[in-house]
Residue, then its C-alpha position, 0 to 999 in steps of 0.5 A: m700364890y700358886s700351888r706346887r702342882e700348878t708350878s710343876l704343870r707350868n714347868r712341864l708345859a714350858l719344857c714341852l714348848a721349848g722342845l717343840a720350838l727347838a725341834i722345829a728350828l733345828p732341822a731348818g738350821v742344819s739344812a742351811q748349813s748342809d748346802n755349804l758342805s761339799v759331799a764326797p762322791e760315792a765309790p763306784a759300784a762293783p762290776p756285775s758278776h757276769l762281766v767278770r765271768e765274761l773276762l775270765e772266759h775271754d782270757a781262757k780262750q786266748a790262752l787256749a788259742i796260744e797253746r793250740e798255736k804252740s802245739k801246731t808249731a811243735f808238730a810242724g815237722t810231722p807229715l800230717a801237720v796242718p799249717s795254721v790258718t792265720g796269716i798264711t799265703p800260698a807262697d808260705a804254704e809252698q815253702a812249708a811244704a818244701p823240705s828244708a835243712s832244719p834241725p832234727k825234730q825235738r822230742l816231746a817229753r813230759l815229766i809226769a810225776i816225781v815221787g819219793v821221800g828225801r834222796h829216794l826219788a823216782a821220776h816218771v817221764q813220758l817220751e814219745n807216748r812211752q813211759a819210763v821211770y828213773l831212780t835217783g842215782k841210776a842213769a838208765p831207766v828202771t822200767g820202760a824204754g829210756q829212748g836215749l835219755r840218761l838221768l842226771e839229777i832229780s830236784p823237785p819239781c824238775a828232773t835233768f836228763l842227758s841225751q845221746e847227743e850230749e845235750t842237757f834237758t830239764y823237764c819240769l812238772d806240767e811243762r812240755a819240752p820245746 
């Protein structure tokens, strides 16, 4: 018979050989099965940051060009205005230079700020390069030249005015009137 020591060595050796055989056989079986599985495609990579930056710059340039066109059309009634270059023909230039029965020039007004608390609000308005301050409850400007505008209401972020021609104008923060 074998001693106990020899039995434990045999058991260890048998376990090692079984583990080695299993380690060799297992990857071969797994690789055969993995060929049959369909693998989901990887998600597309994120665009490089320089492409995003280029898109943002392009959008900013387009917005700036649109704003420049708007400002050119707003100043078209002034004698120093230059007609826009895009899509103009000599016949169009002659028509633009000829005086026409157009409506009176719109005032360029801008609501600069609304300050105060509760019902005690003040509207700071820039009208034709002059500033005026209107207080809630007072139609006439407190400081500056109102140039014919009377305050009707201040409701942040906008203020409503009445012109001498009885037209109502509403100006909001960071917007220019048409």
